[in-house]
Backbone as CSV, one residue per row, in Angstrom:
resi,resn,N_x,N_y,N_z,CA_x,CA_y,CA_z,C_x,C_y,C_z
1,UNK,0.840,-1.168,0.000,0.000,0.000,0.000,0.895,1.244,0.000
2,UNK,0.631,2.094,-0.926,1.432,3.310,-0.979,0.655,4.494,-0.410
3,UNK,1.285,5.633,-0.399,0.699,6.838,0.196,-0.558,7.262,-0.550
4,UNK,-0.565,7.120,-1.862,-1.739,7.501,-2.657,-2.964,6.694,-2.249
5,UNK,-2.794,5.409,-1.997,-3.916,4.563,-1.572,-4.452,5.007,-0.205
6,UNK,-3.530,5.319,0.709,-3.953,5.784,2.034,-4.721,7.097,1.935
7,UNK,-4.251,7.991,1.099,-4.933,9.275,0.917,-6.321,9.053,0.333
8,UNK,-6.414,8.174,-0.672,-7.714,7.886,-1.279,-8.682,7.258,-0.275
9,UNK,-8.183,6.392,0.597,-9.035,5.787,1.627,-9.545,6.850,2.601
10,UNK,-8.675,7.751,2.993,-9.092,8.814,3.910,-10.111,9.739,3.251
11,UNK,-9.919,10.043,2.000,-10.877,10.882,1.274,-12.227,10.184,1.197
12,UNK,-12.216,8.886,0.883,-13.465,8.120,0.797,-14.155,8.069,2.158
13,UNK,-13.393,7.866,3.226,-13.965,7.822,4.575,-14.580,9.174,4.934
14,UNK,-13.889,10.263,4.577,-14.414,11.597,4.865,-15.708,11.842,4.098
15,UNK,-15.768,11.401,2.843,-16.997,11.571,2.052,-18.152,10.771,2.636
16,UNK,-17.847,9.540,3.091,-18.902,8.727,3.720,-19.412,9.415,4.986
17,UNK,-18.486,9.951,5.784,-18.873,10.631,7.020,-19.729,11.857,6.707
18,UNK,-19.347,12.621,5.716,-20.119,13.803,5.323,-21.520,13.396,4.874
19,UNK,-21.601,12.335,4.059,-22.907,11.871,3.576,-23.775,11.376,4.737
20,UNK,-23.165,10.636,5.674,-23.927,10.136,6.824,-24.404,11.279,7.713
21,UNK,-23.536,12.260,7.937,-23.934,13.423,8.753,-25.081,14.186,8.092
22,UNK,-24.988,14.358,6.787,-26.041,15.080,6.049,-27.367,14.326,6.130
23,UNK,-27.318,13.015,5.957,-28.531,12.192,6.038,-29.131,12.266,7.439
24,UNK,-28.276,12.199,8.468,-28.765,12.255,9.848,-29.402,13.614,10.142
25,UNK,-28.800,14.697,9.662,-29.384,16.030,9.855,-30.740,16.147,9.164
26,UNK,-30.846,15.585,7.957,-32.130,15.624,7.245,-33.194,14.840,7.992
27,UNK,-32.829,13.674,8.510,-33.793,12.869,9.268,-34.238,13.601,10.531
28,UNK,-33.299,14.222,11.219,-33.668,14.959,12.427,-34.551,16.159,12.105
29,UNK,-34.243,16.843,11.013,-35.062,17.994,10.618,-36.481,17.548,10.274
30,UNK,-36.599,16.426,9.582,-37.928,15.900,9.233,-38.698,15.514,10.493
31,UNK,-38.031,14.838,11.413,-38.686,14.450,12.668,-39.092,15.692,13.464
32,UNK,-38.257,16.711,13.453,-38.571,17.950,14.162,-39.805,18.612,13.559
33,UNK,-39.867,18.647,12.229,-41.042,19.253,11.577,-42.310,18.505,11.942
34,UNK,-42.249,17.184,11.920,-43.434,16.401,12.270,-43.791,16.587,13.740
35,UNK,-42.788,16.665,14.602,-43.039,16.844,16.034,-43.677,18.189,16.328
36,UNK,-43.190,19.230,15.673,-43.753,20.563,15.888,-45.197,20.600,15.409
37,UNK,-45.455,20.034,14.240,-46.825,20.021,13.712,-47.744,19.225,14.642
38,UNK,-47.249,18.105,15.153,-48.068,17.289,16.057,-48.363,18.045,17.347
39,UNK,-47.370,18.756,17.870,-47.613,19.526,19.098,-48.622,20.637,18.858
40,UNK,-48.552,21.276,17.708,-49.520,22.337,17.402,-50.928,21.753,17.279
41,UNK,-51.054,20.618,16.602,-52.381,19.987,16.482,-52.921,19.616,17.859
42,UNK,-52.051,19.057,18.700,-52.483,18.673,20.043,-52.910,19.898,20.847
43,UNK,-52.172,20.982,20.733,-52.529,22.196,21.461,-53.874,22.736,20.993
44,UNK,-54.107,22.740,19.689,-55.387,23.229,19.172,-56.544,22.352,19.628
45,UNK,-56.330,21.027,19.646,-57.382,20.131,20.144,-57.667,20.416,21.610
46,UNK,-56.617,20.621,22.385,-56.788,20.901,23.812,-57.533,22.220,24.015
47,UNK,-57.138,23.238,23.270,-57.816,24.529,23.396,-59.271,24.434,22.985
48,UNK,-59.560,23.661,21.956,-60.948,23.518,21.503,-61.804,22.839,22.570
49,UNK,-61.211,21.917,23.316,-61.974,21.217,24.351,-62.140,22.047,25.608
50,UNK,-61.152,22.853,25.938,-61.164,23.514,27.238,-61.742,24.917,27.218
51,UNK,-61.732,25.572,26.101,-62.218,26.950,26.073,-63.667,26.988,25.618
52,UNK,-64.419,27.839,26.258,-65.800,28.061,25.852,-65.925,29.526,25.485
53,UNK,-66.743,29.854,24.526,-66.880,31.264,24.141,-67.521,32.056,25.270
54,UNK,-67.170,33.318,25.407,-67.766,34.126,26.472,-69.245,34.343,26.197
55,UNK,-70.043,34.496,27.244,-71.480,34.707,27.038,-71.721,36.061,26.375
56,UNK,-72.763,36.098,25.588,-73.121,37.347,24.916,-73.923,38.214,25.875
57,UNK,-73.599,39.480,25.916,-74.334,40.417,26.764,-75.350,41.160,25.903
58,UNK,-76.579,41.141,26.352,-77.608,41.898,25.654,-77.561,43.335,26.161
59,UNK,-78.260,44.196,25.502,-78.288,45.605,25.904,-78.833,45.752,27.324
60,UNK,-79.861,44.985,27.673,-80.437,45.064,29.014,-79.432,44.598,30.067
61,UNK,-78.688,43.536,29.755,-77.693,43.056,30.701,-76.578,44.082,30.882
62,UNK,-76.177,44.728,29.800,-75.134,45.743,29.911,-75.622,46.921,30.751
63,UNK,-76.868,47.295,30.615,-77.411,48.387,31.410,-77.428,47.994,32.884
64,UNK,-77.769,46.744,33.173,-77.779,46.284,34.555,-76.373,46.269,35.142
65,UNK,-75.382,46.012,34.324,-74.015,45.901,34.807,-73.302,47.248,34.876
66,UNK,-73.915,48.295,34.389,-73.225,49.573,34.323,-73.117,50.261,35.678
67,UNK,-73.797,49.818,36.669,-73.689,50.412,37.999,-75.028,50.962,38.459
68,UNK,-75.009,51.762,39.504,-76.258,52.296,40.059,-76.936,53.236,39.064
69,UNK,-78.210,53.265,39.174,-78.995,54.111,38.270,-78.841,55.556,38.717
70,UNK,-78.359,56.395,37.812,-78.107,57.799,38.151,-79.239,58.701,37.683
71,UNK,-80.237,58.128,37.088,-81.353,58.971,36.580,-82.082,59.665,37.720
72,UNK,-82.218,59.020,38.846,-82.932,59.617,39.981,-82.203,60.880,40.432
73,UNK,-80.906,60.891,40.458,-80.149,62.067,40.867,-80.256,63.171,39.813
74,UNK,-80.317,62.807,38.570,-80.396,63.807,37.509,-81.731,64.532,37.520
75,UNK,-82.798,63.884,37.971,-84.118,64.479,37.987,-84.263,65.497,39.102
76,UNK,-83.463,65.462,40.111,-83.584,66.391,41.256,-83.220,67.765,40.906
């Protein structure tokens, strides 16, 4: 085995390592995307189950909630 063969083996090993690292990064990125989407779906399902819309206030209810009636004082 001469020096050229050793250099070629090291180059091939480095290329394999680069390819494996790239593949592993792609797999992790894909898993991350799926995980994030799954967490968002789960959060939306949870929010849909736990939150209820606020009650609607009618004009009469708003008048009742506005405080004491001041019309009596205004008439004096």
